[in-house]
C-alpha positions in Angstrom: 8.6 28.1 -10.5 6.2 25.2 -11.3 6.1 22.1 -9.2 4.3 19.0 -10.6 3.6 15.7 -8.9 4.9 13.3 -11.5 4.5 9.9 -9.9 2.9 8.2 -6.9 3.6 4.7 -5.7 1.0 3.4 -3.3 0.1 -0.2 -2.2 -3.2 -1.6 -1.0 -3.7 -2.0 2.7 -3.3 -5.8 3.2 -6.8 -6.4 4.6 -10.1 -7.6 3.3 -12.4 -5.0 1.6 -9.9 -2.3 0.9 -10.4 -2.4 -2.9 -13.4 -1.0 -4.9 -14.3 -0.7 -8.6 -15.9 2.5 -9.8 -19.1 2.3 -11.9 -18.9 5.8 -13.6 -15.3 5.4 -14.8 -12.8 2.6 -15.4 -10.9 3.2 -12.2 -10.2 1.2 -9.1 -10.1 3.0 -5.8 -8.3 1.5 -2.8 -7.2 2.2 0.8 -3.5 2.9 1.0 -2.4 3.6 4.6 -4.1 6.9 5.5 -5.3 7.8 2.1 -7.5 6.6 -0.8 -5.7 6.1 -4.1 -7.3 6.1 -7.6 -5.7 4.0 -10.3 -6.4 3.5 -14.0 -6.5 0.0 -15.5 -4.3 -0.5 -18.6 -5.9 -1.4 -22.0 -3.4 -4.3 -22.5 -0.2 -5.7 -21.1 1.9 -3.2 -23.0 0.8 -0.5 -20.6 0.7 -0.2 -16.8 -2.0 1.1 -14.4 -1.3 4.7 -13.3 -2.1 6.1 -9.9 -3.8 9.4 -10.9 -4.3 10.8 -7.4 -4.5 10.2 -3.6 -7.2 11.7 -1.4 -6.5 14.3 1.3 -5.5 12.7 4.6 -8.8 12.6 6.6 -7.7 9.5 8.6 -5.2 9.6 11.4 -4.6 5.9 11.4 -4.5 3.3 8.6 -7.8 2.6 6.8 -9.2 -0.8 7.6 -12.2 -1.0 5.2 -13.5 0.9 2.1 -16.8 0.3 0.4 -18.8 1.8 -2.4 -22.3 3.1 -1.5 -24.9 1.2 -3.4 -26.9 3.4 -5.7 -29.1 3.0 -8.8 -27.2 5.7 -10.7 -23.6 5.9 -12.0 -22.4 8.2 -9.1 -19.5 6.8 -7.2 -19.6 7.5 -3.4 -17.6 5.7 -0.8 -17.4 5.0 3.0 -14.2 4.3 4.8 -13.3 3.3 8.4 -10.0 3.2 10.2 -8.2 1.8 13.2 -9.0 5.0 15.1 -12.8 4.7 15.1 -13.2 7.3 12.3 -15.8 6.8 9.5 -15.7 9.1 6.5 -17.8 9.6 3.4 -16.2 10.3 0.0 -17.2 10.9 -3.6 -15.5 10.5 -6.9 -14.9 13.9 -8.7 -13.1 13.6 -12.0 -9.8 11.8 -11.2 -9.9 12.5 -7.5 -11.7 11.1 -4.5 -13.0 14.0 -2.5 -13.9 14.2 1.2 -17.6 14.7 2.0 -18.2 14.2 5.8 -17.3 12.4 9.0 -19.7 10.1 10.8 -19.3 10.1 14.6 -20.3 7.5 17.2 -17.8 4.6 17.0 -15.2 4.1 19.7 -13.0 1.3 18.4 -11.3 -0.1 15.3 -13.7 -0.2 12.4 -14.1 -3.7 11.1 -16.7 -3.4 8.5 -18.9 -0.7 6.8 -21.6 -0.5 4.1 -24.1 2.0 2.8 -26.8 2.9 0.4 -27.2 6.2 -1.5 -30.8 7.0 -2.5 -32.1 10.1 -4.2 -32.8 12.1 -1.0 -30.7 10.4 1.6 -27.8 8.1 2.5 -27.9 5.2 4.9 -24.6 4.0 6.3 -23.7 1.3 8.8 -20.4 0.4 10.5 -19.3 -2.1 13.1 -16.4 -1.6 15.5 -14.5 -3.6 18.1 -12.7 -2.3 21.1 -11.8 -4.5 24.1 -13.9 -5.3 26.1 -16.9 -4.3 24.0 -18.0 -3.7 20.5 -20.7 -1.7 18.6 -22.8 -1.6 15.5 -23.9 1.9 14.4 -26.2 3.2 11.6 -26.5 6.8 10.3 -28.9 8.6 8.0 -27.5 11.6 6.2 -28.7 14.1 3.5 -27.4 13.7 0.0 -24.6 16.2 0.8 -23.6 14.3 4.0 -25.3 16.3 6.8 -26.3 14.0 9.6 -30.1 13.5 10.0 -30.2 10.6 12.5 -28.1 7.8 14.0 -28.8 4.8 16.1 -27.1 1.8 17.7 -28.1 -1.6 16.4 -28.1 -4.4 19.0 -26.4 -7.7 18.3 -26.2 -10.7 20.5 -23.8 -9.7 23.4 -21.6 -12.6 22.6 -21.2 -11.7 18.9 -19.8 -8.9 16.8 -20.4 -8.0 13.2 -17.5 -9.1 11.0 -18.9 -8.1 7.6 -21.8 -6.0 6.3 -23.8 -5.3 3.1 -26.9 -3.3 2.4 -29.6 -3.1 -0.3 -32.5 -0.7 -0.8 -35.8 -2.5 -1.5 -38.6 0.0 -2.3 -36.8 2.7 -0.4 -36.3 0.6 2.7 -32.8 -0.6 3.6 -32.1 -4.3 4.3 -28.8 -5.1 6.1 -27.0 -8.4 5.9 -24.5 -9.1 8.7 -22.0 -11.9 9.1 -21.2 -12.4 12.8 -18.6 -14.1 14.9 -21.2 -16.6 16.0 -21.2 -17.8 12.4 -24.7 -16.7 11.6 -26.0 -14.6 8.7 -28.4 -12.1 10.2 -30.8 -9.8 8.4 -31.8 -6.4 9.8 -34.6 -4.3 8.3 -35.2 -0.6 8.4 -38.3 0.2 10.4 -41.2 2.3 9.1 -40.0 5.4 11.0 -36.8 5.2 9.0 -34.8 5.9 12.1 -33.9 2.5 13.4 -33.3 -1.2 12.4 -34.8 -4.4 13.7 -33.5 -7.9 13.5 -35.6 -10.0 11.0 -34.0 -13.4 10.8 -30.8 -15.3 11.7 -29.7 -18.3 9.6 -26.9 -20.8 10.3 -24.8 -22.7 7.9 -21.1 -21.7 8.2 -18.9 -23.5 10.7 -16.4 -20.7 11.2 -16.2 -16.9 11.2 -17.8 -15.2 8.2 -15.5 -12.7 6.5 -17.5 -11.4 3.6 -21.2 -11.0 2.7 -22.8 -9.5 -0.4 -26.2 -8.9 -2.0 -26.4 -9.4 -5.7 -28.7 -6.3 -5.9 -31.2 -8.1 -8.2 -34.6 -7.5 -6.5 -36.3 -10.1 -8.7 -33.8 -12.9 -7.9 -32.3 -11.7 -4.6 -29.3 -13.7 -3.4 -26.8 -13.2 -0.6 -23.3 -14.6 -0.9 -21.4 -15.3 2.3 -17.9 -16.8 2.8 -15.2 -17.0 5.5 -12.8 -19.2 7.3 -14.6 -22.5 6.6 -13.6 -22.1 2.9 -17.2 -22.5 1.7 -19.1 -20.0 -0.3 -22.9 -20.1 0.6 -25.7 -18.5 -1.4 -28.9 -17.6 0.4 -32.1 -16.9 -1.5 -34.5 -14.2 -0.3 -37.9 -14.4 -2.0 -41.6 -13.7 -1.3 -43.5 -16.5 0.6 -45.2 -18.7 -2.0 -47.8 -21.4 -1.9 -45.4 -24.0 -3.4 -44.7 -25.2 0.2 -47.8 -26.9 1.4 -46.5 -27.5 4.9 -47.2 -24.7 7.4 -44.2 -22.5 8.0 -42.5 -23.1 11.3 -41.4 -19.8 12.9 -39.6 -20.7 16.1 -39.7 -18.2 18.9 -35.9 -18.2 18.9 -34.2 -19.1 15.7 -31.3 -20.5 17.6 -30.5 -21.0 21.2 -28.7 -17.8 22.3 -26.5 -19.7 24.7 -25.0 -22.0 22.2 -22.1 -20.8 20.2 -22.6 -23.2 17.3 -25.7 -24.9 15.8 -25.9 -28.7 16.2 -26.0 -29.1 12.5 -26.0 -27.2 9.2 -29.5 -26.0 8.4 -31.1 -25.2 5.1 -34.6 -24.9 6.3 -36.6 -21.9 5.2 -36.9 -19.0 7.5 -39.8 -16.5 7.2 -39.7 -12.8 8.2 -41.7 -9.7 7.6 -40.1 -6.7 5.9 -41.8 -3.6 4.5 -45.3 -5.2 4.9 -44.2 -8.3 3.0 -43.5 -11.8 4.1 -40.2 -13.1 2.8 -38.4 -16.4 3.0 -34.6 -16.7 3.5 -33.4 -20.2 2.5 -30.1 -21.9 1.6 -29.7 -21.7 -2.2 -26.3 -23.3 -2.9 -23.1 -24.3 -1.1 -20.0 -24.0 -3.2 -16.6 -25.6 -2.5 -13.6 -24.6 -4.5 -11.2 -22.7 -2.3 -8.7 -24.4 0.0 -8.2 -21.6 2.5 -10.0 -18.7 4.0 -12.2 -16.7 1.6 -11.8 -13.0 2.2 -14.0 -11.4 -0.4 -17.3 -11.9 -2.3 -18.3 -9.5 -5.0 -21.2 -9.8 -7.6 -21.1 -8.6 -11.2 -23.3 -5.6 -12.0 -26.1 -7.8 -13.3 -26.0 -10.0 -10.1 -25.5 -13.3 -12.0 -21.8 -13.9 -11.6 -19.9 -14.1 -8.3 -16.2 -13.4 -7.7 -14.4 -14.6 -4.6 -10.8 -14.1 -3.4 -9.0 -16.4 -1.0 -5.7 -17.0 0.8 -5.2 -20.1 -1.4 -3.7 -17.7 -4.1 -6.8 -17.9 -6.3 -9.7 -15.7 -7.3 -12.7 -17.7 -8.6 -15.5 -16.6 -10.9 -18.7 -18.6 -10.2 -21.5 -18.9 -12.7 -24.8 -20.8 -12.6 -24.6 -23.3 -15.4 -27.5 -25.8 -16.0 -29.0 -24.8 -12.6 -25.7 -25.5 -10.8 -23.2 -23.0 -9.5 -19.8 -23.9 -10.7 -16.3 -22.4 -10.5 -16.1 -21.3 -14.1 -12.8 -19.5 -14.1 -9.8 -19.6 -11.7 -7.3 -16.7 -11.7 -4.3 -16.4 -9.5 -0.7 -17.4 -9.0 1.0 -20.8 -9.1 4.0 -21.0 -6.7 6.0 -17.8 -6.2 6.2 -15.5 -3.3 2.5 -14.7 -3.2 0.4 -15.6 -0.1 -3.1 -15.2 -1.3 -5.6 -12.5 -2.1 -7.6 -10.2 0.3 -10.0 -8.6 -2.2 -11.1 -8.9 -5.8 -13.5 -6.8 -7.9 -15.0 -6.8 -11.3 -14.4 -3.8 -13.5 -16.3 -2.8 -16.6 -13.8 -0.9 -18.8 -16.5 0.0 -21.3 -18.5 2.4 -19.1 -20.5 4.0 -21.9 -22.0 0.6 -22.8 -22.3 -0.8 -19.3 -25.9 -2.0 -19.9 -24.2 -5.1 -21.6 -22.7 -5.9 -18.1 -19.4 -6.8 -19.7 -17.2 -7.1 -16.7 -14.1 -7.9 -18.6 -11.4 -7.1 -16.0 -10.7 -8.5 -12.6 -8.5 -6.6 -10.2 -7.4 -8.1 -6.8 -5.1 -7.1 -3.9 -2.6 -9.5 -2.4 -1.2 -10.3 1.0 1.8 -8.2 0.2 -0.2 -5.1 -0.8 0.3 -5.6 -4.5 -2.4 -5.2 -7.2 -3.0 -8.0 -9.7 -5.3 -7.6 -12.7 -6.6 -9.9 -15.5 -8.4 -9.1 -18.7 -10.6 -11.5 -20.6 -9.8 -11.8 -24.3 -12.9 -13.6 -25.6 -16.7 -13.0 -25.4 -17.2 -16.2 -23.3 -14.8 -14.9 -20.6 -12.8 -18.1 -20.8 -9.3 -16.8 -21.5 -7.7 -14.2 -19.3 -4.3 -12.5 -19.5 -2.4 -10.6 -16.8 -2.2 -6.8 -16.7 0.6 -4.8 -14.9 -0.6 -2.4 -12.2 1.3 0.1 -10.1 1.8 -0.9 -6.5 4.2 0.2 -3.8 5.7 -0.4 -0.4 3.5 -1.7 2.4 4.6 0.3 5.5 7.2 3.1 5.8 9.3 4.0 2.7 12.5 4.8 4.6 15.1 5.8 2.0 15.5 6.6 -1.7 18.4 7.2 -4.1 18.7 8.3 -7.7 20.6 6.6 -10.5 21.2 8.4 -13.8 18.3 6.4 -15.3 16.1 5.2 -12.5 15.1 5.5 -8.9 15.5 3.0 -6.1 13.7 2.8 -2.7 13.7 0.6 0.4 10.9 0.1 2.9 9.7 -1.4 6.1 8.1 -4.2 4.0 11.5 -5.8 3.6 11.9 -5.0 -0.1 14.1 -2.8 -2.4 12.3 -1.5 -5.5 13.5 0.1 -8.7 11.4 2.6 -10.7 12.0 4.0 -14.1 10.2 6.1 -16.7 8.7 4.2 -19.6 9.6 5.6 -23.0 6.3 4.5 -24.5 3.8 5.6 -21.8 5.9 8.3 -20.3 5.0 7.2 -16.7 7.1 5.7 -13.9 6.8 2.0 -13.4 8.4 -0.5 -11.1 10.8 -2.5 -13.2 12.6 -4.6 -10.6 12.6 -5.7 -7.0 16.4 -6.3 -6.5 16.1 -7.4 -2.9 13.4 -9.3 -1.0 14.8 -9.5 2.5 14.0 -11.1 5.9 14.4 -7.9 7.9 12.8 -4.4 7.6 14.9 -2.3 5.3 16.4 1.0 6.6 18.8 2.8 4.2 20.4 2.6 0.7 23.0 4.3 -1.4 24.3 3.9 -4.9 28.1 3.4 -5.0 28.5 3.4 -8.8 26.1 3.0 -11.7 25.9 -0.8 -11.2 26.3 -1.2 -7.5 24.1 -0.2 -4.5 24.5 -0.9 -0.8 21.5 -1.4 1.4 21.1 -1.7 5.2 18.3 -3.4 7.1 17.4 -3.9 10.7 20.4 -6.2 11.2 24.1 -5.6 11.8 25.1 -6.1 8.2 25.2 -4.0 5.1 24.9 -5.8 1.7 26.2 -4.8 -1.7 24.3 -5.7 -4.9 25.4 -5.6 -8.5 23.1 -5.0 -11.5 22.6 -8.2 -13.5 22.5 -8.2 -17.3 18.8 -9.0 -17.5 18.0 -5.8 -15.5 20.4 -3.7 -17.7 18.8 -4.9 -20.9 15.2 -4.6 -19.5 16.0 -1.0 -18.4 17.3 -0.2 -21.9 14.2 -1.7 -23.5 11.7 0.1 -21.3 13.3 3.5 -21.0 14.9 3.7 -24.4 18.2 4.9 -22.7 21.2 3.1 -24.0 22.9 0.8 -21.5 26.3 2.5 -22.2 24.8 5.9 -21.1 23.2 4.4 -17.9 26.1 2.1 -16.8 29.2 3.2 -18.8 32.1 0.9 -18.2 30.8 -0.4 -14.8 31.1 -4.1 -14.3 27.8 -6.1 -14.5 26.8 -9.3 -12.7 25.6 -12.5 -14.2 22.2 -12.6 -16.1 20.0 -12.8 -12.9 19.7 -14.0 -9.4 17.8 -16.4 -7.2 17.5 -17.3 -3.5 18.4 -20.9 -3.0 16.2 -23.2 -0.9 16.9 -22.5 2.8 19.2 -19.6 1.7 19.1 -16.0 2.7 21.4 -14.4 0.1 20.7 -13.7 -3.6 22.9 -16.0 -5.7 23.9 -15.2 -9.4 22.3 -17.2 -12.3 23.7 -17.5 -15.8 21.4 -17.0 -18.8 19.3 -20.1 -19.4 20.1 -21.6 -16.0 17.4 -23.5 -14.2 17.5 -25.0 -10.8 15.5 -28.2 -10.4 13.9 -28.9 -7.0 13.7 -32.4 -5.5 9.9 -32.1 -5.8 7.8 -30.6 -8.7 6.2 -28.1 -6.3 9.6 -26.5 -5.6 10.1 -25.7 -9.3 7.2 -23.2 -9.1 9.2 -21.2 -6.6 12.4 -20.9 -8.8 13.4 -17.6 -10.2 13.3 -17.3 -14.0 15.1 -14.0 -14.9 14.0 -12.6 -18.3 14.5 -9.4 -20.3 11.5 -7.3 -19.9 10.0 -5.3 -22.9 7.0 -3.9 -21.0 5.9 -3.3 -17.4 6.2 -6.5 -15.3 3.3 -7.9 -13.2 3.5 -8.2 -9.4 4.4 -11.9 -9.4 7.2 -11.4 -11.9 8.6 -8.6 -9.8 8.5 -10.7 -6.6 10.5 -13.5 -8.0 12.3 -12.9 -11.3 14.0 -9.4 -10.9 16.4 -10.0 -8.1 20.0 -8.7 -8.2 23.0 -10.9 -7.1 24.4 -10.1 -3.7 28.2 -9.2 -4.1 29.4 -8.7 -0.5 28.4 -8.4 3.1 29.9 -5.6 5.3 30.3 -6.7 8.9 31.5 -4.5 11.7 28.6 -2.6 13.4 27.4 -3.7 16.8 23.7 -2.8 16.4 21.1 -2.4 13.7 22.5 -0.4 10.8 20.9 3.0 10.2 22.6 5.2 7.6 24.8 4.8 4.5 26.2 7.0 1.8 29.0 6.9 -0.8 31.4 9.7 -1.7 31.0 11.5 -5.1 33.6 9.3 -6.8 32.1 6.0 -5.3 35.4 4.9 -3.8 34.6 5.4 -0.1 31.5 4.2 1.7 30.4 5.7 5.0 28.1 3.7 7.3 26.5 4.1 10.8 24.3 2.1 13.1 21.8 2.7 16.0 23.6 3.5 19.2 23.3 4.8 22.7 27.0 4.8 23.5 30.0 6.7 22.0 31.8 3.5 21.0 29.0 2.4 18.7 28.2 5.9 17.4 31.1 5.8 15.0 31.0 6.3 11.2 32.8 3.5 9.5 34.6 4.1 6.2 35.0 1.2 3.6 37.0 0.9 0.5 34.5 -0.1 -2.2 37.2 -1.6 -4.4 37.6 -4.6 -2.1 35.0 -3.8 0.6 37.6 -3.7 3.3 37.0 -1.5 6.4 39.6 1.3 6.5 38.7 3.7 9.3 36.4 4.5 12.3 35.4 8.1 12.7 34.7 8.7 16.4 32.7 11.8 17.6 29.0 11.4 18.2 27.5 10.0 21.4 24.2 8.7 20.0 22.9 7.3 16.6 24.2 9.1 13.5 20.9 9.7 11.6 22.3 10.9 8.3 25.7 11.3 6.5 26.5 13.6 3.5 29.7 14.4 1.6 30.1 17.8 0.1 30.1 17.9 -3.8 33.9 17.9 -4.1 34.1 14.9 -1.7 36.6 16.3 0.9 34.3 17.1 3.8 32.0 14.7 5.6 28.9 16.1 7.4 27.1 14.0 10.0 24.0 14.7 12.2 22.9 12.8 15.2 20.4 12.1 17.9 22.8 13.7 20.3 21.5 17.1 18.9 24.8 18.0 17.2 26.2 18.2 13.6 29.8 17.6 12.9 32.2 18.3 10.0 35.2 16.0 9.2 37.9 16.8 6.7 40.3 14.5 5.0 43.7 15.5 6.3 45.5 15.3 3.0 42.5 16.6 0.9 42.5 13.3 -1.0 39.0 12.7 -2.4 39.6 8.9 -2.1 41.3 9.1 1.3 40.2 7.6 4.6 42.1 9.8 7.1 39.3 12.1 8.5 39.4 14.4 11.5 36.7 16.4 13.2 37.1 20.1 12.5 33.7 21.5 13.7 30.9 20.6 16.1 27.7 22.5 16.3 26.7 24.2 19.6 23.1 24.6 21.0 21.7 26.0 17.8 19.5 22.9 17.6 17.7 21.8 20.8 16.2 18.5 19.6 17.2 15.4 17.5 18.8 16.3 14.2 17.0 14.2 11.6 18.7 15.1 8.3 21.2 17.2 6.4 22.3 18.1 2.9 24.9 20.2 1.1 23.7 23.2 -1.0 27.1 23.6 -2.5 30.7 23.3 -1.4 30.3 26.5 0.7 27.0 25.8 2.4 25.1 23.0 4.1 21.7 22.7 5.8 20.5 20.8 8.9 17.0 20.2 10.2 15.7 18.9 13.5 12.7 18.0 15.6 12.9 21.5 17.1 11.2 22.7 13.8 14.3 24.6 12.7 16.0 24.7 9.3 19.5 26.1 9.6 21.9 26.9 6.7 25.6 27.0 7.6 28.8 28.0 5.9 31.4 25.3 5.3 33.2 26.6 8.3 30.2 26.0 10.6 28.9 29.5 10.9 25.0 29.9 10.8 24.0 31.9 7.8 20.2 31.7 7.8 17.6 30.1 10.0 13.9 29.5 9.9 11.4 27.9 12.3 8.6 26.0 10.7 5.2 25.0 12.2 6.0 21.3 12.7 9.1 19.1 13.4 11.3 18.8 10.3 12.2 15.2 9.5 13.9 15.4 6.0 15.7 17.9 3.8 17.2 18.1 0.3 18.9 21.0 -1.6 19.3 21.8 -5.3 20.8 25.0 -6.5 19.2 27.8 -4.3 16.2 25.6 -3.4 15.9 23.9 0.0 13.0 21.5 0.5 12.0 20.6 4.0 9.8 17.6 4.9 7.7 17.8 8.0 6.3 15.3 10.5 2.8 15.8 9.1 3.9 14.8 5.5 3.9 18.4 4.2 6.7 19.8 2.0 7.9 23.3 2.5 9.9 24.7 -0.5 12.4 27.4 0.6 14.8 29.6 -1.3 18.2 30.5 0.1 19.5 33.8 -1.1 22.0 36.3 0.5 22.0 34.7 3.9 18.2 34.5 3.9 15.6 31.7 3.8 12.2 32.4 2.4 9.2 30.1 2.0 8.0 30.1 -1.7 5.6 27.2 -1.6 3.9 24.6 0.6 2.8 21.2 -0.7 0.4 18.7 0.9 -1.0 20.5 3.9 -3.5 18.5 6.0 -6.9 19.5 7.2 -6.4 17.4 10.4 -3.3 16.8 12.4 -1.6 13.6 11.4 1.6 11.7 11.8 2.9 10.8 8.3 6.5 11.9 8.5 8.6 12.6 5.4 11.5 10.2 6.0 13.7 11.0 3.1 14.1 13.6 0.3 16.5 13.3 -2.6 17.0 15.4 -5.7 18.0 13.6 -8.9 21.4 14.1 -10.4 20.0 16.7 -12.8 18.5 18.6 -9.8 15.0 18.9 -11.3 13.3 15.8 -9.8 12.6 15.3 -6.1 11.9 11.9 -4.7 9.9 11.9 -1.4 9.6 8.9 0.9 7.0 9.0 3.7 6.0 6.9 6.7 2.5 6.4 5.2 3.9 4.0 2.6 4.1 6.5 -0.3 6.9 7.2 -2.7 6.4 10.4 -4.8 8.4 12.1 -7.5 8.0 15.9 -8.1 9.2 17.8 -11.1 10.6 21.3 -10.5 10.5 23.6 -13.5 11.8 27.1 -13.4 
């Protein structure tokens, strides 16, 4: 049997400095929860960026910062830091990011990193914060990552490093540091090449500095700094010259250590010695163009163009025109759901002719973890068009379900997302975001081809019906006729919108517009359209909603599980519970959404519900460590009169997390006790296997049983003649992590497996015999 990973959906961690452009290949690399993802950039807006791979999990907590090591060659090496004080080195190998080494010494959440890769060594620095102290470390390693030396760099006790960048000047490393005391400080490598010394400290910003960057041009060396005061400042570092007749004033203390802020902005020159040369650091330019915090500053490869990203929903390209630095191009979003950008990078798509420094693509990451990209269409880089990229959920992906033609998922980021396979590009892409909610999403189930029901961390289930714009878009992108995907199922109006001050998606007819009282409100109005190619992130957020058809009230606590019977006439739901009275499974008639029955039995939360293929037996598993079978008394597939016919004993000793039917005669349950048990339809154990880790999800297709573990690993089992055997393991981890598989579902054809994990990934595997 051949198992192939066909699709990965992965968002960018919503923090500054988690997105990097490669120099040796037209890829962007970014931090996505515990992993580093690599994505291509589309040639034009008819294609979509594809996530080629994710790195092995070498971080146990989410990555907070990712930087490329500066180098003169075209080798791409990276350094990453996480919440759990771990700093790792990586390198690009083909279409994968491979682990190199771990750097020890930090003891708090890593806030910033930087590094330089020279021919015979690497120099890496990182700053961390942990109450009540903080630290600033530097490491020297061999080209292959073996540690040669490390040291602690001393900052003012009242300050900590918020951002870092490094440059190698004649094989000596210069560090630029933005601190919480609002100073830009320079540290130089000493002659022993085993330590750093503070060279100079310059003031100018009036608030915390979030980003700092060298332009890497030793003949015209500039440092760009930006932060919470919305200004972008350029600092010039140049050799001392005789053009200044006045004697240089070198104060004993550049600034009073006891004062938190300078009395005034200073642009006076500051002299310092570095590598036997006397250099001058002076204010070169102050640029105002952003209206909110600036999170990112990145230079083009030739060091003459600056790119900044801000919370004001814009990315600005700055150029020096007639000796003045100006905001030459503004990219971003007007209105909509977006809440600004955390990172932005230049990408040169023509790597073979990179000497022309033609950075013709800008890629940025947003507050909601999405990727935005723009490509210039003229030589002057004046006109830019949007490119669609692949994103994903931010936070846990909690449930997935298959339609005949597409896949849908819900996540902790309060969204429901639909993915389908493009006929032209033969890759999965996100084609709609039917629900953007106000609560973290928990579960989902298709009722019929045009209706799904979702549950969030509230007491209500909501039913949504596919609008005509989605149906036509799906047909256009996948090439599958609408009649085959939806049959005779009723469709909703053309699209949907969320009214001002409203919480529910309301239907919109084709051509309808909703005018706001003020012009600014119009920018937030949905404008449903028929898609012919992959949509961009801002289109997904606003223009692909599904109308809400009904709310299902009845549960006393946050809802937790939902599933529909094979004919789609009966819906079963459950909620979180610590008492028998709330641990019921409610049955609903999907024809009129009326509640028809309460099935009483469990004592704690019902974690998953599954009907057998013929729809007459209902299986439930619970936190109370039991599984139960309920039969419809009359054998009616569309009936509501169920009675408990079997309860498991002490076969499982911990929480049962999931269950599934293999066929009408066998079902499988899995639990935190690491056991996978296959039962007969009468409740007799037929086969049992204990795995290495707690089992959190399971799905069955034919004689295959796939178990998902707490560590994110998949174990593929085969059930034959009352025996379970392991035939393959997927995604084993080098270090112990917690990235539980939360849901596994086979497609209707039984060949494709969707996998949802707590580390924000949605994956699709293809099983070929």
